C-alpha positions in Angstrom: 108.8 -88.6 50.3 110.1 -90.5 53.3 106.8 -92.4 53.4 107.1 -93.4 49.8 110.7 -94.6 50.2 109.7 -96.5 53.4 106.7 -98.0 51.6 108.8 -99.1 48.7 111.5 -100.5 51.0 108.9 -102.4 53.1 107.2 -103.7 49.9 110.6 -104.8 48.5 111.5 -106.5 51.9 108.1 -108.2 52.0 108.4 -109.4 48.4 112.0 -110.7 49.2 110.8 -112.5 52.3 107.8 -113.9 50.5 110.1 -115.1 47.7 112.5 -116.8 50.2 109.6 -118.4 52.0 108.1 -119.6 48.7 111.5 -121.2 47.8 111.7 -122.9 51.2 108.2 -124.2 50.9 108.9 -125.5 47.4 112.1 -127.2 48.6 110.2 -128.8 51.5 107.4 -129.8 49.2 109.9 -131.4 46.9 111.4 -133.3 49.8 108.0 -134.5 50.9 107.3 -135.6 47.3 110.6 -137.6 47.3 109.7 -139.2 50.6 106.2 -140.1 49.4 107.7 -141.6 46.2 110.1 -143.7 48.3 107.3 -144.9 50.6 105.1 -145.7 47.6 107.9 -147.7 46.0 108.6 -149.5 49.2 104.9 -150.4 49.4 105.0 -151.8 45.9 108.1 -153.8 46.7 106.5 -155.1 49.8 103.4 -156.1 47.9 105.5 -157.8 45.2 107.6 -159.5 47.9 104.4 -160.7 49.7 103.1 -162.1 46.4 106.4 -163.9 45.8 106.4 -165.3 49.3 102.8 -166.5 48.9 103.8 -168.3 45.7 106.8 -169.8 47.4 104.6 -171.1 50.2 102.2 -172.6 47.7 105.1 -174.3 45.9 106.5 -175.5 49.2 103.1 -177.1 50.1 103.0 -178.7 46.6 106.6 -180.0 47.2 105.5 -181.6 50.5 102.5 -183.3 48.8 104.8 -184.6 46.0 107.3 -186.0 48.6 104.6 -187.7 50.6 103.1 -189.2 47.4 106.5 -190.6 46.3 107.2 -192.0 49.8 103.9 -193.8 49.8 104.1 -195.0 46.2 107.7 -196.2 46.2 107.0 -198.5 49.2 104.8 -200.6 46.8 108.0 -201.6 44.9 110.4 -202.3 47.8 110.0 -205.4 49.9 109.4 -204.8 53.6 111.6 -207.6 54.7 114.9 -206.2 53.6 117.7 -206.5 56.1 121.5 -206.6 56.2 121.7 -210.2 54.9 119.1 -209.5 52.2 120.0 -209.8 48.6 118.7 -206.3 48.2 121.6 -204.9 50.2 124.1 -202.8 48.2 127.6 -204.0 48.0 130.4 -202.2 49.8 131.9 -201.2 46.4 128.7 -199.5 45.3 128.4 -197.7 48.7 132.0 -196.6 48.5 131.5 -195.2 45.0 128.4 -193.4 45.9 130.1 -191.9 49.0 133.1 -190.9 46.8 130.7 -189.0 44.5 129.1 -187.2 47.4 132.6 -186.1 48.5 133.5 -185.1 44.9 136.3 -187.7 44.9 137.3 -190.3 42.2 136.1 -193.8 43.2 139.7 -195.1 42.7 141.0 -192.8 45.4 138.2 -193.4 47.9 137.8 -197.2 47.3 141.2 -198.1 46.1 142.3 -199.8 49.3 139.4 -202.3 49.2 140.0 -205.7 47.6 137.6 -207.0 44.9 136.2 -209.5 47.5 135.6 -206.6 50.0 133.9 -204.6 47.3 131.5 -207.5 46.6 130.4 -208.1 50.2 126.9 -206.9 51.2 126.8 -203.6 53.1 124.3 -202.4 55.7 122.8 -200.1 53.1 119.7 -201.6 51.5 117.8 -200.7 48.5 115.0 -199.2 50.7 117.6 -197.1 52.6 119.0 -195.8 49.4 115.6 -194.9 48.1 114.7 -193.2 51.3 117.9 -191.2 51.3 117.3 -190.3 47.7 113.8 -189.0 48.4 115.1 -186.9 51.3 117.9 -185.5 49.1 115.4 -184.7 46.3 113.1 -183.0 48.8 115.9 -180.9 50.2 117.0 -179.9 46.7 113.5 -178.9 45.7 113.1 -176.8 48.9 116.5 -175.0 48.3 115.7 -174.5 44.7 112.3 -172.9 45.6 114.0 -170.6 48.1 116.6 -169.6 45.6 113.9 -168.9 43.0 111.9 -166.8 45.4 115.1 -164.8 46.4 115.9 -164.2 42.8 112.4 -163.0 42.2 112.5 -160.6 45.2 115.9 -159.2 44.1 114.7 -158.9 40.5 111.6 -157.0 41.6 113.6 -154.7 43.7 116.0 -153.9 41.0 113.3 -153.3 38.5 111.6 -150.9 40.9 114.9 -149.1 41.6 115.5 -148.7 37.9 112.1 -147.2 37.4 112.8 -144.8 40.3 116.0 -143.8 38.7 114.4 -143.2 35.3 111.7 -141.1 37.0 114.4 -138.9 38.6 116.3 -138.6 35.3 113.3 -137.8 33.2 
């Protein structure tokens, strides 16, 4: 009888230990599955980020080609002999108004102390200089806009991937 009780006790203990071990193995397997899912998601995000970066680099190269083309083409329409005394120099009043706009000020505030005669005098800024500055400004704007677009695409891709992960955990 003692052997039967001992056998039943050992069988019960082994069953209990096996059940505990199975539960621990399942818990560890679930953790491994979660880690694998995170790694796969990160790989997908990295792939999407890489694709977005490649697109931004291609767009950046196109922007450089456009800038170089504009710089070459616009020279055809601007005389090379412009200087301070040239009739193509902008007036002090025009330069003052453009500067006021860059500083987000009203022209009357920025240029109010100038007389009409001072506003009509030629400045050192020529049409060619203004065109060159405008091209540089447009180029910087295009570069920043491209960087912002790429950043928005990366964040959007990450948020979509995160939402899919959350849906997978909820479902």
